[in-house]
DRENDO-1510 file (C-alpha; in Angstrom, 1 decimal, always signed):
<recs>
REC; n; res; u; v; w
REC; 1; MET; +12.0; -32.5; -70.0 .
REC; 2; LYS; +9.5; -29.7; -70.7 .
REC; 3; VAL; +8.9; -27.9; -73.9 .
REC; 4; TYR; +8.3; -24.1; -74.1 .
REC; 5; ALA; +7.0; -22.5; -77.2 .
REC; 6; HIS; +9.5; -19.7; -78.2 .
REC; 7; ARG; +7.4; -16.6; -79.0 .
REC; 8; GLY; +4.5; -19.1; -79.4 .
REC; 9; TYR; +4.3; -21.5; -82.2 .
REC; 10; SER; +6.6; -19.2; -84.1 .
REC; 11; ALA; +7.8; -21.7; -86.8 .
REC; 12; LYS; +4.3; -21.7; -88.2 .
REC; 13; TYR; +2.5; -18.6; -87.0 .
REC; 14; PRO; +3.6; -14.9; -86.6 .
REC; 15; GLU; +5.8; -14.7; -83.6 .
REC; 16; ASN; +4.5; -13.1; -80.3 .
REC; 17; THR; +0.9; -13.0; -81.5 .
REC; 18; LEU; -2.2; -14.5; -80.0 .
REC; 19; GLN; -2.5; -16.8; -82.9 .
REC; 20; ALA; +0.9; -18.3; -82.2 .
REC; 21; PHE; +0.3; -18.7; -78.5 .
REC; 22; GLU; -3.0; -20.3; -79.0 .
REC; 23; ALA; -1.6; -22.7; -81.6 .
REC; 24; ALA; +1.2; -23.7; -79.2 .
REC; 25; LEU; -1.0; -24.6; -76.3 .
REC; 26; PRO; -1.8; -28.3; -77.2 .
REC; 27; TYR; +1.9; -29.2; -77.7 .
REC; 28; ALA; +3.7; -27.1; -75.0 .
REC; 29; ASP; +4.3; -27.1; -71.2 .
REC; 30; GLY; +5.0; -23.3; -71.4 .
REC; 31; ILE; +5.0; -20.3; -73.7 .
REC; 32; GLU; +7.9; -17.8; -73.9 .
REC; 33; LEU; +7.2; -14.1; -74.9 .
REC; 34; ASP; +8.8; -10.8; -74.8 .
REC; 35; VAL; +7.4; -7.6; -73.2 .
REC; 36; GLN; +8.2; -4.0; -73.7 .
REC; 37; LEU; +6.6; -0.7; -72.8 .
REC; 38; SER; +4.6; +1.5; -75.3 .
REC; 39; LYS; +4.8; +5.3; -75.1 .
REC; 40; ASP; +1.8; +5.4; -72.9 .
REC; 41; GLY; +3.1; +2.8; -70.5 .
REC; 42; ARG; +1.3; -0.3; -71.7 .
REC; 43; LEU; +2.9; -3.7; -71.6 .
REC; 44; VAL; +3.1; -4.9; -75.2 .
REC; 45; VAL; +4.3; -8.3; -76.5 .
REC; 46; ILE; +6.9; -7.9; -79.2 .
REC; 47; HIS; +10.6; -9.0; -79.4 .
REC; 48; ASP; +12.5; -6.2; -81.2 .
REC; 49; GLU; +12.8; -2.6; -79.9 .
REC; 50; THR; +11.4; -1.5; -83.3 .
REC; 51; VAL; +8.4; -2.8; -85.0 .
REC; 52; ASP; +10.2; -2.9; -88.4 .
REC; 53; ARG; +10.9; -6.6; -88.8 .
REC; 54; THR; +7.7; -8.1; -87.5 .
REC; 55; THR; +5.1; -5.7; -88.7 .
REC; 56; ASP; +4.0; -3.5; -91.6 .
REC; 57; GLY; +5.1; -0.3; -89.6 .
REC; 58; SER; +8.4; +1.4; -88.7 .
REC; 59; GLY; +9.7; +3.0; -85.6 .
REC; 60; TYR; +10.6; +2.3; -81.9 .
REC; 61; VAL; +8.1; +0.7; -79.7 .
REC; 62; LYS; +8.8; +3.2; -76.9 .
REC; 63; ASP; +7.8; +6.1; -79.2 .
REC; 64; MET; +4.4; +4.7; -80.1 .
REC; 65; THR; +1.2; +4.6; -78.0 .
REC; 66; LEU; -0.8; +1.4; -77.7 .
REC; 67; ARG; -3.3; +2.6; -80.2 .
REC; 68; GLN; -0.6; +3.3; -82.8 .
REC; 69; LEU; +1.0; -0.2; -82.1 .
REC; 70; ARG; -2.5; -1.8; -82.4 .
REC; 71; ALA; -3.0; -0.4; -85.8 .
REC; 72; LEU; +0.0; -2.3; -87.1 .
REC; 73; ARG; -0.3; -5.9; -88.5 .
REC; 74; SER; +2.0; -8.9; -88.4 .
REC; 75; GLU; +0.7; -11.1; -91.2 .
REC; 76; GLY; -2.8; -10.1; -90.3 .
REC; 77; GLU; -2.3; -10.2; -86.5 .
REC; 78; ARG; -2.0; -7.4; -84.1 .
REC; 79; ILE; +0.6; -6.8; -81.5 .
REC; 80; PRO; -1.0; -8.1; -78.2 .
REC; 81; THR; -0.8; -6.8; -74.7 .
REC; 82; LEU; +0.6; -8.9; -71.9 .
REC; 83; GLU; -2.9; -8.9; -70.4 .
REC; 84; GLU; -4.5; -10.4; -73.5 .
REC; 85; VAL; -2.0; -13.3; -73.4 .
REC; 86; LEU; -2.7; -13.9; -69.8 .
REC; 87; VAL; -6.4; -14.0; -70.6 .
REC; 88; LEU; -5.7; -16.7; -73.2 .
REC; 89; VAL; -3.4; -18.9; -71.1 .
REC; 90; THR; -5.3; -18.7; -67.7 .
REC; 91; PRO; -7.5; -21.6; -68.3 .
REC; 92; HIS; -4.6; -23.8; -69.6 .
REC; 93; ASP; -2.0; -25.6; -67.5 .
REC; 94; VAL; +1.1; -23.9; -68.9 .
REC; 95; THR; +3.9; -21.8; -67.6 .
REC; 96; VAL; +4.4; -18.3; -69.1 .
REC; 97; ASN; +8.0; -17.2; -69.4 .
REC; 98; VAL; +7.8; -13.3; -69.5 .
REC; 99; GLU; +11.1; -12.0; -70.9 .
REC; 100; LEU; +11.5; -8.3; -69.9 .
REC; 101; LYS; +13.1; -6.7; -73.0 .
REC; 102; THR; +15.3; -4.1; -71.3 .
REC; 103; ASP; +18.4; -4.8; -73.2 .
REC; 104; GLN; +18.5; -1.4; -74.9 .
REC; 105; PHE; +16.0; +0.6; -73.0 .
REC; 106; ALA; +15.3; +0.4; -69.3 .
REC; 107; TYR; +11.6; +1.1; -69.5 .
REC; 108; ASP; +11.0; +2.8; -66.2 .
REC; 109; GLY; +8.5; +0.8; -64.1 .
REC; 110; ILE; +8.2; -2.2; -66.4 .
REC; 111; GLU; +8.9; -4.5; -63.5 .
REC; 112; SER; +6.1; -3.3; -61.3 .
REC; 113; LEU; +3.6; -3.2; -64.2 .
REC; 114; ALA; +4.5; -6.8; -65.3 .
REC; 115; TRP; +4.2; -8.0; -61.6 .
REC; 116; LEU; +0.9; -6.2; -61.1 .
REC; 117; ALA; -0.5; -7.8; -64.4 .
REC; 118; THR; +0.5; -11.3; -63.0 .
REC; 119; GLU; -1.2; -10.7; -59.7 .
REC; 120; GLU; -4.3; -9.4; -61.3 .
REC; 121; PHE; -4.8; -12.7; -63.1 .
REC; 122; GLY; -3.6; -14.8; -60.1 .
REC; 123; LEU; -0.8; -16.3; -62.0 .
REC; 124; GLU; +2.0; -15.7; -59.7 .
REC; 125; ASP; +2.9; -19.4; -59.6 .
REC; 126; ARG; +2.8; -19.9; -63.2 .
REC; 127; VAL; +4.8; -16.9; -64.5 .
REC; 128; VAL; +8.5; -16.9; -64.8 .
REC; 129; PHE; +10.3; -13.6; -65.4 .
REC; 130; SER; +13.6; -13.4; -67.2 .
REC; 131; SER; +15.9; -10.8; -68.6 .
REC; 132; PHE; +19.5; -10.3; -69.9 .
REC; 133; ASN; +19.6; -7.1; -67.8 .
REC; 134; PRO; +20.7; -7.8; -64.3 .
REC; 135; ASP; +19.4; -4.6; -63.0 .
REC; 136; THR; +16.0; -5.5; -64.2 .
REC; 137; LEU; +16.1; -8.7; -62.3 .
REC; 138; VAL; +17.3; -6.9; -59.2 .
REC; 139; ARG; +14.5; -4.5; -59.4 .
REC; 140; LEU; +11.9; -7.1; -60.0 .
REC; 141; ARG; +13.1; -9.0; -56.8 .
REC; 142; GLU; +12.8; -5.8; -54.8 .
REC; 143; VAL; +9.2; -5.3; -56.2 .
REC; 144; ALA; +8.1; -8.8; -55.9 .
REC; 145; PRO; +9.9; -10.9; -53.4 .
REC; 146; GLU; +7.9; -14.0; -54.3 .
REC; 147; ALA; +8.4; -13.8; -58.0 .
REC; 148; ARG; +9.7; -16.6; -60.0 .
REC; 149; ILE; +12.9; -15.4; -61.8 .
REC; 150; ALA; +15.3; -16.8; -64.3 .
REC; 151; VAL; +18.6; -15.3; -65.3 .
REC; 152; LEU; +19.0; -15.1; -69.2 .
REC; 153; THR; +22.5; -15.7; -70.5 .
REC; 154; GLY; +24.3; -17.1; -73.5 .
REC; 155; ASP; +26.8; -19.8; -72.4 .
REC; 156; GLY; +27.4; -18.3; -68.9 .
REC; 157; HIS; +29.6; -15.5; -67.4 .
REC; 158; PRO; +32.1; -15.3; -64.5 .
REC; 159; ASP; +29.7; -13.9; -61.9 .
REC; 160; LEU; +26.6; -16.1; -63.0 .
REC; 161; VAL; +26.5; -18.4; -60.0 .
REC; 162; GLU; +26.8; -15.6; -57.5 .
REC; 163; PHE; +24.3; -13.5; -59.2 .
REC; 164; VAL; +21.7; -16.4; -59.4 .
REC; 165; GLU; +22.1; -16.9; -55.7 .
REC; 166; HIS; +21.9; -13.2; -55.0 .
REC; 167; ILE; +18.6; -12.7; -56.5 .
REC; 168; GLN; +17.3; -16.1; -55.6 .
REC; 169; ALA; +16.5; -17.2; -59.2 .
REC; 170; GLU; +15.1; -20.5; -59.8 .
REC; 171; ALA; +16.6; -21.2; -63.2 .
REC; 172; VAL; +19.1; -20.1; -65.8 .
REC; 173; HIS; +17.8; -19.8; -69.4 .
REC; 174; ALA; +20.9; -20.3; -71.6 .
REC; 175; GLN; +22.1; -21.7; -75.0 .
REC; 176; PRO; +23.1; -25.4; -75.4 .
REC; 177; ALA; +26.7; -24.5; -75.0 .
REC; 178; PHE; +26.1; -23.7; -71.3 .
REC; 179; VAL; +25.5; -27.4; -70.5 .
REC; 180; GLY; +28.7; -28.9; -69.3 .
REC; 181; THR; +30.3; -25.8; -68.1 .
REC; 182; ARG; +31.7; -25.4; -64.5 .
REC; 183; ALA; +28.9; -22.9; -63.7 .
REC; 184; TRP; +26.2; -25.4; -65.1 .
REC; 185; GLN; +27.6; -28.1; -62.9 .
REC; 186; THR; +27.7; -25.9; -59.8 .
REC; 187; LEU; +24.1; -24.6; -60.4 .
REC; 188; CYS; +22.8; -28.2; -60.9 .
REC; 189; GLU; +24.4; -29.3; -57.6 .
REC; 190; ARG; +22.6; -26.4; -55.9 .
REC; 191; GLY; +19.3; -27.3; -57.4 .
REC; 192; ILE; +19.0; -24.4; -60.0 .
REC; 193; ARG; +17.2; -25.5; -63.1 .
REC; 194; THR; +18.4; -25.0; -66.7 .
REC; 195; ARG; +16.2; -24.1; -69.5 .
REC; 196; LEU; +17.7; -23.9; -73.0 .
REC; 197; TYR; +17.0; -21.8; -76.1 .
REC; 198; THR; +16.3; -22.2; -78.9 .
REC; 199; ILE; +16.3; -25.8; -80.2 .
REC; 200; ASN; +14.6; -26.4; -83.5 .
REC; 201; ASP; +16.2; -29.8; -84.5 .
REC; 202; LEU; +16.0; -33.1; -82.6 .
REC; 203; SER; +19.7; -33.5; -82.9 .
REC; 204; GLU; +20.2; -30.4; -80.8 .
REC; 205; LEU; +18.6; -31.9; -77.8 .
REC; 206; PRO; +21.0; -32.1; -74.8 .
REC; 207; ASP; +22.3; -35.7; -73.8 .
REC; 208; THR; +21.5; -35.0; -70.1 .
REC; 209; MET; +18.5; -35.2; -67.8 .
REC; 210; HIS; +19.8; -32.2; -65.9 .
REC; 211; VAL; +17.8; -29.8; -68.1 .
REC; 212; ASP; +14.3; -28.7; -67.0 .
REC; 213; ALA; +13.0; -27.4; -70.3 .
REC; 214; VAL; +14.0; -26.5; -73.9 .
REC; 215; MET; +12.4; -23.7; -75.9 .
REC; 216; THR; +11.6; -24.2; -79.5 .
REC; 217; ASP; +10.0; -22.4; -82.5 .
REC; 218; ASP; +8.5; -25.7; -83.6 .
REC; 219; VAL; +6.6; -27.1; -80.6 .
REC; 220; GLU; +4.8; -29.8; -82.7 .
REC; 221; LEU; +8.1; -31.2; -83.9 .
REC; 222; LEU; +9.4; -31.6; -80.2 .
REC; 223; ALA; +6.0; -32.7; -78.7 .
REC; 224; PRO; +6.6; -36.5; -79.2 .
REC; 225; VAL; +10.0; -36.2; -77.6 .
REC; 226; ARG; +8.5; -34.2; -74.8 .
REC; 227; GLU; +6.1; -37.0; -74.0 .
REC; 228; SER; +8.7; -39.8; -74.2 .
REC; 229; ILE; +11.3; -38.2; -72.0 .
REC; 230; ARG; +9.1; -37.0; -69.1 .
</recs>
């Protein structure tokens, strides 16, 4: 079972920052991050649609240029671009889970831009794209037939199996309650991987080997377990 650092080592460092990603690298098989588009069309790594919770600023990400976003601070750290994170991780043997944050805003062209950045760094085999927005994943598959894709869900939905097969996703990223459902069982039988979010306590680990990875804020806590159950 692999361990992915959820927004980096976010239990100890400011989430979705270069500091959090770098700190996670010794303990994780992958890092998870969130990408949105700035007003001037740059791929920026931040979870919320606004900067209010995680920085000293206020306002929507989509209404701010990269320069304006870079002027903000999250406990002293800047909002990174996706390209900066890819520079950081390229020398390391980790998977990068890029969640396209199109839940509220579609961000025209984000799929193409994210794929182009992945190609630029030669990381097509190491980047997994995910999103809660099915339209985003459909567009990504059209833009990049070879992209690695995971479907984000909570505990599943009625059309999940069909959608996973339709876009040829490699995995479902879900909450622990998804394990044991009929959809989970069907997908396991068809070779589709399950990765769970967000587990921050050892007691929350699933009692099954049919889970490819868990995402956690505290990668150091789960690192020993990761080694023992490979």
